[in-house]
N, C-alpha and C positions, 0 to 999 in steps of 0.2 A: 104784605109786603114789608111793613114796619117790623113785624116780627121776625121775618127773615134776615132783614138789614141788621137788627141788634144780635142777633146769634151770630153772623158773619163778623162783625166788629169784634164780638167778645172772642171767636176763635182766633182772630187773628193776632189780638192782644196777647192771648196766652202762648201763641206761637213765638212771637218776639221775645217775650220774658224768657222763656225757656232757652232761646237762641242765645241771648245774652248772658245767661246763666252758665252755658255750656262753654262759651268762648272765655268766661272768666275762670272757669276750672283749668281749661287747658292753659290759659297764661300763667295762672298761679302754681298750676301744678309744674310746669317746666321751669319755673323760677325755684320752685322748692327742690325739685332735683338738683339744679345747678348748686343750691346753697348746701345741700347735703354732700355734693361731690367736693367742694371745697373744705367743708368742715372736717370730712372724715378721711380726706387725701393725707397719705404719710408726710410728715414735713422732713425736708432735707436737714440733713446734719449740718452743723456749723463748721466753717473752716478750722476752727480749733481743735475740734474733736477729730477731723479728718487728719490733721497735722501730725497726732500722735500716732496714728495708725500706719502700719508696712502695707506696701502694696502687695506682698504676697499674702497677707491676710484679707484683703479685699478682693483680690481676683479668686474667680472659682476654680477651685483645684480638680485636677481630671481623676476620674475614677480608676483605680488600680486594681486589677485582679490578682488577689493573693494565691498563690499557687503553691503546692508543696515542691521541695526540691529535686524529690525523686522523679516526680512528673515532668518538670522542667528538663531533667536530665534525659529521660526518656524522649521526650519529643527533639531535643538535640540529637539525639542518637538516629532517630527516622529521618531528619532532615538531611544528617551526613550520609545515611545509607542511599536515600533517593538521589542526592546530588552525585556520588560515587556511580549509581547505576545508569545514570543518565549521561554521564561522561563515558562509561563504557559502552553504552547504546551507541553514541556518537562514532566512536572508534570501530566497532563493529560494522556499523552501516559503511564506514570507508573501506573497511577491509572486504567486504561483500561487493562494494562497486569497484575494486580492482579486481577481484575473481572475476566478474561477469565481464568486464572489459577484456582481459586476457585471455578468457575461456571463448569469447567471439573470435579472437584472433586464431585460435586452434581451430575452429571450424572453418574459418576463411582457408586456412592452409589446407585443410582435407578437401575442400572443393576444388583445390587445384590439381588434383590427380586426374591421370587419364591412363590409357593402356599401355602408354609407353613409359611414364615416370611414376607408376603407382607406389612402388616400394620407398623410391626417393622421398616423395612428399609425405608418406605415411611416417616415416623416421623421423623427418622436421616435425610435423605435427604431435608425435609422440615426445619428441624432446622437449617441445614447447608446453605440453601438458604437464610433464614433470617438473618444469621449473615454475608453472602455477602452482602446483602441490607443494613444492618446496619453499617458494617465497611468500605467497599470498595466502594460501590455505593455512600454510604454518603460523603466520601471523594471526590468523582468526582463530586458531587452536589456542594461542598463547593468550590471547583475551579472554577466552572462556573458560580456560583452566581454572578449577577450583571454585566455579561459580555454577548456579543453576541455569545451563546454556538454555533449557527449555523456555524460559521466561523471555528470551532475547530471540526466540525463532523468527518472528516476523522481520526483525532487522535484517538477520543474515540467510534467510531463505531464498531470495534471488539470485543470489551468487550461487548457492549450493544447488538450485535447479540449472543453472547454466554451466556448472561444472558436469554435472550428471550428463548432460546433453552433449558437451564435448567428448567426455570419457566415453559415453557408451557409442558414439558417432565414429570414433577412432577404431573401437573394438569392433565395430559391424565391417568397416571397411577393409579391417585386417584378417578377420577369421569368419565373418558372416555370420557371428553368433551375438547374443546379447550379454552385456555386462550386468552381472546380478547385485543386488544391494550388499551381500557380504562381501564380495569382492572388492566393491568401493569403500566399506568401511574398514576392510583390512589393510587398504594403502595409507588411512588416516591413523591407524594405531602407532606407528613408530613417530609422529609428529606429536603426540600427548605425552604428558608426563607421567610415568608408571605408577605413581603414588595417588594420583587423581583419576576420575572417571574420563574416559577417552570421549571426544567428540564424535558423535555418530549421527549419520542422516537418516531421519526417519522415512517410514514408508511412504508418507505424504508427499515428502518433498522428491523422493526418488520416482513416484509415478507422475508428478507434475513436469519433471524433467524429461522423463521417458515420452510424455505427450509430446513435448516440444521437440523431440528428435524426429517425429514423423514428417514434421515441415520440412527440415534438412533432407530427409531421405527423399522427400519428394523432389526438391531442388537437383539433388544428385541423380535422381533416376531421369528426369528431363535432359539433363547434360549427357548421361551415359547414350540415352536414345538418339540424341544429335551426332554422337560420336559412332554409332552403330553397333554399341555393347548393348543389344537388346535381351540377351540371356541375364545380364546382370541387372538391368532394369525389372525384368519378371521376377527375380528372386527379391529384389527391393520391394516390389509390389505385394507379393506375397508376405513378406516380414511385416509391411504397415498393416495391412489386412489383418494378422495375426493378433498384433498388438491392439487394434480398434475392438476386436472380436473379445478379447481377455478383459481389457478395460472398461467395456459395456456391461459387463457383469458386476464390476467392482464399484464403478463411479457412483451408483446411487447410494451407497452406503458410507461414501465418505464424508469426512466432517466438513470440508471446504468443498462442497458440491458445486457451488456457483462456480468457482474457478475451473473446477474440472469438467463441468457442463460446457462452458466456452471452450474448451480446449479439445473437448470431444466433437464438437461441431467442426473445429478446423482441421481435425484429424480426419473426419471424414471427407472433408472436401479435398485434402491432400491424397487421399486413397484414391478418391473418383478422378483426380486429374492425371495420376498415374496410369489408372486403366484405361481413360479415354485417350491417352498418348500411344500406350501399346496397342490399343484396338485400332487406333487409325494407320498405326503402321502396318499391322497385319491385313487390314482390310484394302488398303490403297496403296501397300508397299509396292505391289507388282506394277501399278502404274507410274508411280513417281520416283521410286527408289529401287530400281532394279538391282543395284549393286549393294545392297544394304549389308553391312558387316564384311565386305570386300577388303581384302589388305592392297588392292591394286593403288599405285601413286597418283592416278588420276581421280580417285573417289571423291565425291562430294557428296552433299546432304540430298541434292536433287536428282542424282544420277547423272550429272551432266558434269563435265570436266570443267574446273574454273577458268581454263583456258579458252574454252569456247565460249564464255558468258561476254 
């Protein structure tokens, strides 16, 4: 026991000595670091030295990138070109919006036709269409003269598509035929400056406008069925089916296939609506419309005079 107690006291004494030594090293080490920080810290300049210096020499000067004069002129020219192009794009969008709005008015005018006032309403619609071409399309042509108008196609494409829809709608109601792309571009030729390349509607905008035409033909066919013009409605149905069949072969190879795919689905729905309406008239016409197509003054859609209701 005496030997064990002696060893324990010896070890505890050694432990206390080491602990005191470590604490001294920590204390003096921290103080030494503080001393070095104070000694090696940069001394502030005296007010006398600062008084002789100017503020411009003390403040940090910004970095300046030295460029060649020709490069600066080139970038200045690029900025001017982009600004002019953006301004022209805004004017083209405004002209396209005006073409869209007035072309819709022409389409609404065509929808007013009936078997009694067909020629009068078509003459008004063609007159309005000519005004759209001379006033708004000519303004678009002037904006695009002397420039690469293919770069701004996205800006004026909606207006051109609506104009194609109105022009082809009038042509079909007048003659029952389709207005082709060359005939439309021929009407644009006098509006352009002979010294510059004339504005021409490309094939894509023409086909997209032609796809929209089928929706207006569907509305016209339903209206003609309600007025008893079943033969005209059947003619419209055949025309819409022909357009859908031909565009089905072309649509997969078009650049903007997404827009055309959406329009193709709408076109198919329009053709089906016309077919269903004509089918209903033929199947159930003997039951509900015995006087279909009659010119009698007491004719009504349900075969019953309005005075009997």
